[in-house]
C-alpha positions in Angstrom: 264.7 -19.3 39.3 264.9 -18.1 35.6 268.2 -18.8 34.1 268.6 -15.3 32.4 271.9 -16.4 30.4 270.2 -19.5 29.1 267.1 -17.4 27.6 269.8 -14.4 26.5 271.4 -17.2 24.4 268.2 -18.7 23.3 266.9 -15.7 21.9 270.3 -15.1 20.2 269.7 -18.3 18.6 266.2 -18.3 17.7 266.0 -14.8 16.0 269.7 -14.8 14.4 268.0 -14.1 11.1 266.5 -10.9 12.7 269.3 -8.5 12.4 267.6 -5.6 14.5 266.8 -8.2 17.3 270.3 -9.7 17.0 272.1 -6.5 17.1 270.3 -5.2 20.0 271.1 -8.5 22.2 274.7 -8.3 21.0 274.9 -4.8 22.3 274.3 -6.1 25.8 276.9 -8.8 25.8 278.5 -9.1 29.2 276.0 -6.6 30.6 274.6 -8.8 33.6 272.3 -6.2 35.2 270.8 -5.5 31.7 270.3 -9.0 30.6 268.7 -9.9 34.2 266.3 -7.0 33.7 265.3 -8.2 30.0 264.8 -11.8 30.8 264.1 -12.2 34.7 260.4 -12.3 33.5 258.1 -12.2 30.8 256.2 -8.8 30.0 253.1 -9.2 32.0 249.7 -9.3 30.6 246.6 -8.2 32.5 243.3 -6.0 32.4 245.3 -3.2 31.1 247.3 -5.1 28.5 250.8 -5.3 28.6 253.2 -2.3 28.4 257.1 -1.9 28.7 260.4 -0.4 27.4 260.9 -1.4 23.8 263.9 -3.8 23.0 264.8 -7.3 22.6 263.9 -9.7 25.7 261.1 -11.4 27.4 260.4 -8.5 29.4 260.4 -5.8 26.6 258.1 -4.7 24.2 258.9 -6.2 20.7 257.2 -7.8 17.9 257.9 -11.1 19.5 256.0 -10.4 22.6 253.3 -8.6 20.5 252.8 -11.8 18.1 252.9 -14.1 21.4 249.9 -12.1 23.2 248.2 -12.0 19.8 248.2 -15.9 19.3 246.9 -16.2 22.6 244.1 -13.8 22.4 243.6 -15.6 18.9 243.3 -19.0 20.7 240.9 -17.6 23.3 238.6 -16.2 20.7 238.4 -19.3 18.9 237.1 -21.1 21.8 233.8 -19.7 20.2 234.4 -19.7 16.5 231.3 -18.1 15.5 232.3 -15.3 17.8 235.7 -15.3 16.3 234.4 -14.8 12.8 233.3 -11.3 14.2 236.9 -10.4 14.0 239.1 -7.8 15.8 239.3 -3.9 15.3 243.1 -2.9 15.8 244.5 0.7 16.1 247.4 2.2 17.0 249.4 5.8 18.1 252.1 7.5 17.1 254.8 5.8 19.1 257.9 4.0 17.8 257.1 0.7 16.1 253.0 1.3 17.0 252.2 0.8 13.0 254.4 -2.4 12.7 253.0 -3.8 16.0 249.3 -3.1 14.7 250.1 -5.0 11.5 251.6 -7.8 13.2 248.5 -8.1 15.4 246.4 -8.0 12.4 248.6 -10.7 10.5 248.6 -13.0 13.3 245.0 -13.0 13.7 244.6 -13.7 10.2 246.7 -16.5 10.3 244.3 -18.1 12.6 241.1 -17.4 10.5 240.2 -14.7 12.4 239.4 -11.4 10.5 241.3 -8.1 11.3 239.8 -4.5 11.0 243.0 -2.4 10.7 242.7 1.3 10.8 244.7 3.0 7.8 246.6 5.7 10.1 246.6 6.2 13.8 243.6 6.8 15.7 242.7 7.5 19.3 241.8 5.0 21.9 238.1 6.1 21.9 237.6 5.5 18.1 238.9 2.0 18.8 236.5 1.5 21.5 233.8 3.0 19.4 234.8 0.9 16.4 234.4 -2.4 18.4 230.7 -1.6 19.0 230.1 -0.1 16.1 231.5 -2.7 13.6 230.2 -5.5 16.2 233.8 -7.2 16.2 234.5 -9.7 19.1 237.6 -7.7 20.3 240.0 -4.7 19.8 243.4 -4.0 20.4 245.3 -0.8 20.4 249.0 -0.2 20.2 249.9 2.5 22.7 251.7 3.2 26.0 249.3 6.4 26.6 251.5 9.0 28.3 254.5 7.2 29.2 258.2 8.4 27.8 259.1 7.7 24.1 261.1 4.4 25.0 257.6 2.7 25.9 255.1 1.0 23.8 251.9 -1.4 24.9 249.2 -3.5 23.9 245.8 -3.0 25.2 242.8 -5.3 24.6 239.3 -4.7 24.6 236.3 -7.0 24.9 233.1 -6.9 22.6 231.6 -4.1 24.7 234.3 -1.7 23.9 235.9 -1.6 27.2 239.2 -3.0 28.4 239.1 -7.0 29.2 238.1 -7.6 32.6 239.9 -9.6 34.8 238.5 -12.9 34.1 238.8 -12.6 30.5 242.4 -11.2 31.3 243.2 -13.9 33.1 241.8 -16.5 30.2 244.4 -14.7 27.7 247.2 -15.1 30.1 246.6 -18.6 30.2 247.1 -19.1 26.6 249.9 -16.9 26.4 251.9 -18.4 29.0 251.7 -21.9 26.9 253.2 -20.3 23.9 257.1 -19.8 22.9 258.2 -16.6 21.5 258.9 -18.0 17.9 255.6 -19.9 17.2 253.5 -16.8 16.5 253.6 -16.5 12.7 251.9 -13.5 10.9 250.3 -14.3 7.5 251.7 -12.7 4.4 249.9 -9.3 4.0 248.6 -9.8 0.4 247.4 -13.6 1.3 245.5 -11.7 3.9 244.2 -9.1 1.9 243.2 -11.7 -1.2 241.4 -14.1 1.4 239.2 -11.3 2.8 240.6 -11.6 6.3 242.6 -8.4 6.4 240.0 -5.2 6.1 241.8 -1.5 6.0 239.4 0.8 7.6 239.6 4.4 5.9 238.4 7.7 7.5 234.5 7.2 6.3 233.8 3.8 7.6 233.9 4.7 11.6 235.2 7.9 12.0 232.3 9.9 10.6 229.7 8.1 12.8 231.7 8.6 15.7 231.9 12.2 14.9 228.1 12.6 14.5 227.8 10.7 17.6 230.0 12.8 19.8 228.3 15.8 18.4 224.9 14.6 20.4 226.8 15.0 23.5 226.7 18.8 23.7 224.6 20.0 26.6 223.8 23.2 25.1 224.0 23.1 21.3 222.3 26.3 20.7 224.6 28.0 22.8 227.4 26.7 21.1 225.8 28.2 17.9 225.4 31.5 19.2 228.6 32.0 21.3 231.1 29.1 20.0 232.9 31.6 17.2 233.8 33.8 20.2 235.8 31.7 22.4 239.5 31.7 21.7 241.1 28.2 22.7 244.8 26.9 22.5 245.1 23.3 21.8 248.1 20.9 21.6 247.6 17.1 20.8 251.4 16.5 22.2 252.5 14.9 19.1 249.5 12.4 19.1 246.6 11.0 17.8 244.2 13.7 18.8 245.1 16.4 16.2 242.7 15.5 13.6 239.5 14.3 15.5 239.7 17.0 18.3 240.1 19.8 15.7 237.3 18.2 13.6 235.1 17.9 16.5 235.5 21.6 17.4 235.2 23.0 13.9 231.9 21.0 13.6 230.2 22.2 16.9 231.0 25.8 15.8 234.4 26.9 17.7 236.3 28.2 15.3 239.0 30.3 17.2 241.3 27.2 17.8 245.0 27.7 17.7 247.1 24.7 17.4 250.7 24.6 18.7 252.8 23.8 15.7 255.6 22.5 17.2 253.6 19.6 18.6 251.0 19.4 16.2 252.3 16.5 14.0 253.1 13.0 15.2 256.7 12.6 16.7 257.5 8.9 18.3 260.2 10.9 20.2 258.0 13.6 21.6 260.9 15.6 21.1 259.4 19.1 22.3 258.4 17.4 25.7 260.0 15.9 28.8 257.1 13.4 28.7 254.0 13.6 26.5 251.9 13.8 29.9 248.9 16.3 29.7 249.2 16.3 33.7 252.8 17.5 33.5 253.0 21.3 33.6 256.2 21.4 31.4 253.6 19.9 28.3 251.9 23.5 28.4 255.1 25.6 28.1 254.6 26.1 24.4 250.8 26.3 24.7 250.9 29.0 27.0 253.2 31.2 25.0 250.8 30.8 21.9 247.8 31.5 24.3 249.3 35.0 25.4 250.0 35.5 21.5 246.5 34.7 20.7 244.6 35.9 23.8 243.3 32.7 24.8 242.2 31.9 28.4 241.8 28.1 28.0 244.3 25.6 26.9 243.9 21.9 26.6 245.8 18.9 25.7 245.4 15.3 24.9 247.9 12.7 25.4 249.4 10.5 22.6 246.4 8.0 22.3 244.0 10.9 23.1 242.2 9.2 25.9 243.0 11.9 28.8 242.8 15.4 28.8 244.7 18.2 30.5 243.3 21.7 31.2 245.1 25.0 31.8 243.0 28.2 32.7 244.0 31.8 33.2 243.4 33.1 36.3 242.9 36.9 37.5 246.6 37.2 38.1 247.2 36.4 34.1 248.8 33.5 34.9 247.6 29.9 33.8 246.5 27.4 36.3 246.9 23.6 35.6 243.7 22.0 36.7 244.1 18.7 38.4 242.2 15.6 36.9 239.6 15.7 40.0 239.0 19.4 39.3 238.3 18.9 35.5 236.1 16.1 36.6 234.4 18.2 38.9 234.1 21.2 36.3 232.4 18.9 33.9 230.2 17.1 36.3 228.9 20.4 37.8 228.4 21.9 34.4 226.5 18.7 33.1 224.3 18.2 35.9 223.5 21.8 37.0 222.7 22.6 33.3 220.4 19.6 32.9 218.7 20.5 36.1 217.9 23.9 35.0 216.8 22.6 31.7 214.6 20.1 32.9 216.2 17.3 31.5 217.9 15.8 34.5 216.7 12.2 34.6 215.3 11.0 38.0 217.4 8.0 37.8 220.6 9.8 36.8 224.1 8.6 38.1 227.6 9.4 37.9 230.7 6.7 38.1 234.2 7.5 39.7 237.0 5.4 40.7 237.8 5.0 44.5 240.8 7.1 44.4 239.0 10.2 42.8 237.9 13.2 44.8 235.0 13.3 47.0 234.2 16.6 45.9 232.4 14.9 43.3 230.2 13.0 45.5 228.7 16.4 47.1 228.2 17.7 43.5 226.2 14.7 43.0 224.2 14.7 46.1 223.4 18.2 45.4 221.9 17.9 42.1 219.9 14.7 43.3 222.2 12.3 41.4 223.5 8.9 42.6 227.4 8.4 42.4 228.9 5.1 42.2 232.6 4.1 42.8 234.6 1.5 40.9 238.0 0.1 41.3 240.8 1.9 39.4 240.6 1.3 35.6 238.2 2.6 33.2 237.2 -0.7 32.3 235.0 -0.9 35.7 233.4 2.4 34.8 232.5 0.7 31.3 231.0 -2.3 33.1 228.9 0.2 35.3 227.4 1.7 32.2 226.7 -1.7 30.8 225.1 -2.6 34.2 223.0 0.3 34.1 222.0 -0.3 30.4 221.2 -4.1 31.2 219.0 -3.5 34.4 217.5 -0.2 33.5 218.2 0.9 37.0 220.0 4.4 36.0 220.9 6.7 33.3 224.5 7.1 32.7 225.7 10.9 32.7 229.4 11.4 33.4 232.1 9.0 34.8 235.8 10.2 35.5 239.1 9.2 36.9 241.6 11.3 38.7 244.4 10.3 36.4 242.9 12.6 33.8 240.1 10.1 32.0 236.6 11.7 31.4 233.4 10.2 29.5 229.8 11.4 28.9 228.8 8.8 26.5 227.5 5.3 26.3 228.9 4.5 22.8 232.4 4.6 24.0 233.6 2.4 27.1 236.9 4.2 27.9 238.2 7.4 28.6 237.8 9.7 25.7 239.7 12.8 25.1 237.7 13.9 22.0 234.6 13.9 24.4 236.3 15.8 27.1 237.4 18.3 24.8 234.0 18.9 23.6 232.6 19.1 27.1 235.4 21.5 28.6 235.0 24.0 25.4 231.4 24.1 26.0 231.9 24.6 29.8 234.4 27.2 28.9 231.7 28.9 26.4 229.1 29.0 29.0 231.3 30.7 31.5 232.3 33.4 29.1 228.8 34.1 28.0 228.1 34.8 31.7 231.3 37.0 31.9 233.3 34.4 33.8 236.2 32.0 33.1 236.8 28.2 34.0 238.9 29.4 36.7 235.9 31.4 38.1 233.9 28.5 37.9 236.3 26.4 39.8 236.3 28.7 42.6 232.7 29.1 42.8 232.6 25.1 43.2 235.1 25.5 46.1 232.9 28.3 47.7 229.9 26.2 47.4 231.4 22.7 48.9 234.5 23.3 50.6 238.1 23.2 49.1 239.4 19.9 48.3 243.0 19.0 47.7 244.2 15.7 46.2 247.5 14.7 45.8 249.2 11.4 44.2 252.8 10.2 45.4 254.4 7.4 43.5 257.4 5.2 44.7 259.3 3.6 41.9 260.3 0.1 42.8 262.1 -1.2 39.2 263.1 -4.8 38.7 262.6 -8.1 40.5 263.6 -6.6 44.0 260.9 -3.8 43.4 258.2 -6.4 42.7 259.0 -8.2 46.0 259.0 -4.8 48.1 255.8 -3.7 46.9 254.5 -7.0 48.1 256.1 -6.7 51.4 254.9 -3.3 52.0 251.2 -4.3 51.4 251.6 -7.4 53.5 252.9 -5.3 56.2 250.1 -2.9 56.0 247.8 -5.3 56.3 249.4 -7.0 59.4 249.6 -3.8 61.3 247.3 -1.1 59.7 247.9 2.6 61.0 245.2 3.8 63.7 246.0 7.3 63.2 247.4 9.5 60.3 248.7 13.2 61.2 246.8 13.2 64.0 243.6 12.3 62.3 241.9 9.0 63.4 241.5 6.0 60.9 237.7 5.4 61.3 237.6 2.7 58.8 239.8 0.6 56.4 238.9 -0.9 53.2 240.9 -3.8 52.3 240.0 -4.3 48.5 241.9 -7.7 48.4 239.7 -9.3 51.2 236.7 -7.5 49.8 235.9 -6.1 53.3 235.3 -2.9 55.0 236.2 -2.8 58.4 234.8 -0.3 61.0 234.9 -0.4 64.9 235.9 -4.1 64.6 232.9 -5.1 62.5 233.3 -6.0 58.7 231.3 -5.7 55.7 231.6 -6.2 51.8 233.0 -3.5 49.8 230.9 -4.6 46.9 233.6 -4.3 44.5 236.1 -6.9 42.9 239.0 -7.9 44.7 242.3 -6.0 44.3 245.2 -5.3 46.2 244.5 -1.8 47.4 244.2 -0.4 50.9 242.0 2.7 51.6 242.1 4.4 55.1 239.0 6.7 56.0 239.9 9.6 58.3 238.1 11.8 60.3 236.4 15.0 58.6 236.1 12.9 55.1 239.6 12.9 54.6 241.2 9.7 53.4 244.4 8.1 52.1 244.7 4.8 49.7 247.7 3.0 48.6 247.8 1.1 45.6 250.4 -0.9 43.6 250.2 0.2 39.9 248.8 -2.2 37.4 251.1 -0.9 34.5 254.2 0.4 35.9 256.7 -0.8 38.4 255.4 1.9 41.1 253.3 1.9 44.3 250.9 4.7 44.6 250.0 6.9 47.5 246.7 8.9 47.4 245.9 11.6 50.0 242.9 13.5 49.7 241.7 16.4 52.3 239.2 19.0 52.5 238.7 22.2 54.5 236.7 25.6 54.3 239.7 27.4 52.9 242.4 26.5 50.3 245.4 27.3 52.9 243.9 24.9 55.3 243.0 22.1 52.7 246.7 22.5 51.5 248.4 22.7 54.6 246.3 19.4 56.1 246.9 17.7 52.8 251.0 18.1 53.3 251.0 17.3 56.6 249.0 14.0 55.9 251.6 13.3 52.9 254.6 13.5 55.0 253.0 11.1 57.4 251.6 8.5 55.0 254.7 8.4 53.0 256.2 6.7 55.9 254.0 3.7 55.2 255.9 3.3 52.1 259.3 2.9 53.8 
């Protein structure tokens, strides 16, 4: 058992010369619960890097955790000195201390003789992913907590393929980190790093211009945009984040000029003061945008989160009201647009492939089947989609066309290996333009897809289990479900069980490999193509329940989803 009070006193002594850290620690003196929460464990590092509430302590995001993680990364890279000399690209978003953490990251790397390529201002996640491949660095780091509330920040690490670290590499970095104290990672002086040629500041011409040129090649119908783009009216909000400059530049350069930006949410704001949370899947994030859309007569609104890897979309229905599309619906609209358009053009490759996570809608499978394109499924985490893209390129088996996750992440390029909100903004704008050229809206397109393939409803339920007790409880829930799996849910027979921890899919007592890496996930296949999936979050103290249903009509699919949700939630008790 960790002696949290001893650790607390140790931090007070170790960082006595740091007034901000000492003041933060002294403010919680005598608060046993707060001291326990801050020191009962270290902030975990995994395939998604690390993420946590800002503050002093081993279980908080602070410069000492960032430096320690960076020293661990440096030691990992130095196992191949030649590789390490390629350096590390570093970006950051608009959150509190993002710029400071990014500079600390760069200077700790420099202290180990590893070149650091630090962007001169905030940049989206996709530009960092692009920069790793473009500059041929050995790794990348982006300081961000994505769409979490303002009290959070995080640290994500990328491999030389531009995708987030895979499990094996993340475990290796973790091994180095765990051997380090919180005091031994010391940054190099900035002037010294510059003088020695170890610190390189990346301006807006070294990476951004090339990224933008490559993004424009993703247009499916560039001629349509030239002819019709200026007619489309869009409202965009960057939600105070890093998408503001690149998204607007991209839209302007492809010919979409009627773009009204929500002024109140245009500039960086680490407090996200106009929002409940800076999350483009939250309907309240669109309140100001909807008001502006009514003023300018726009039928499409989209929003990117602070690090611009996710895209949310709202479309005006025939009732005049804006409808927020789910991540699954956006993914299916974009997938259907890309595949059907390429099919009409005669440019759909015979070995075309799409990729989605196992918790994303089965509607995408139907669309791919109809268009003659193979659909591949991966574990949750866009790094696995990135790995699939690389596999296609290595073995020449398939041509990657589109990948997505239900959590509002989309990609149609191969030069970026993570979710790309700029790429997605281009595609949704082009799809909207194509609809309007036919006298339709994106809302009409979504209804056409449902009419063609059936109505699919997806719901995600998250149960928060914070603290040390929460982690124990999550493990108990998964252990109990493995010991006593349900045979029916809401009257629907469980036809097969996929246990990704054992790597087996069991149907009628016969088990076969899932073909995917091991992960603590349970997936229940139900009658008529319905399913339920349970997964502890890798970045938050939550256990997530995914409920997917389908039926010929919206009413029937929604009713089935609600009944199934109520029954499936009992599995988390």
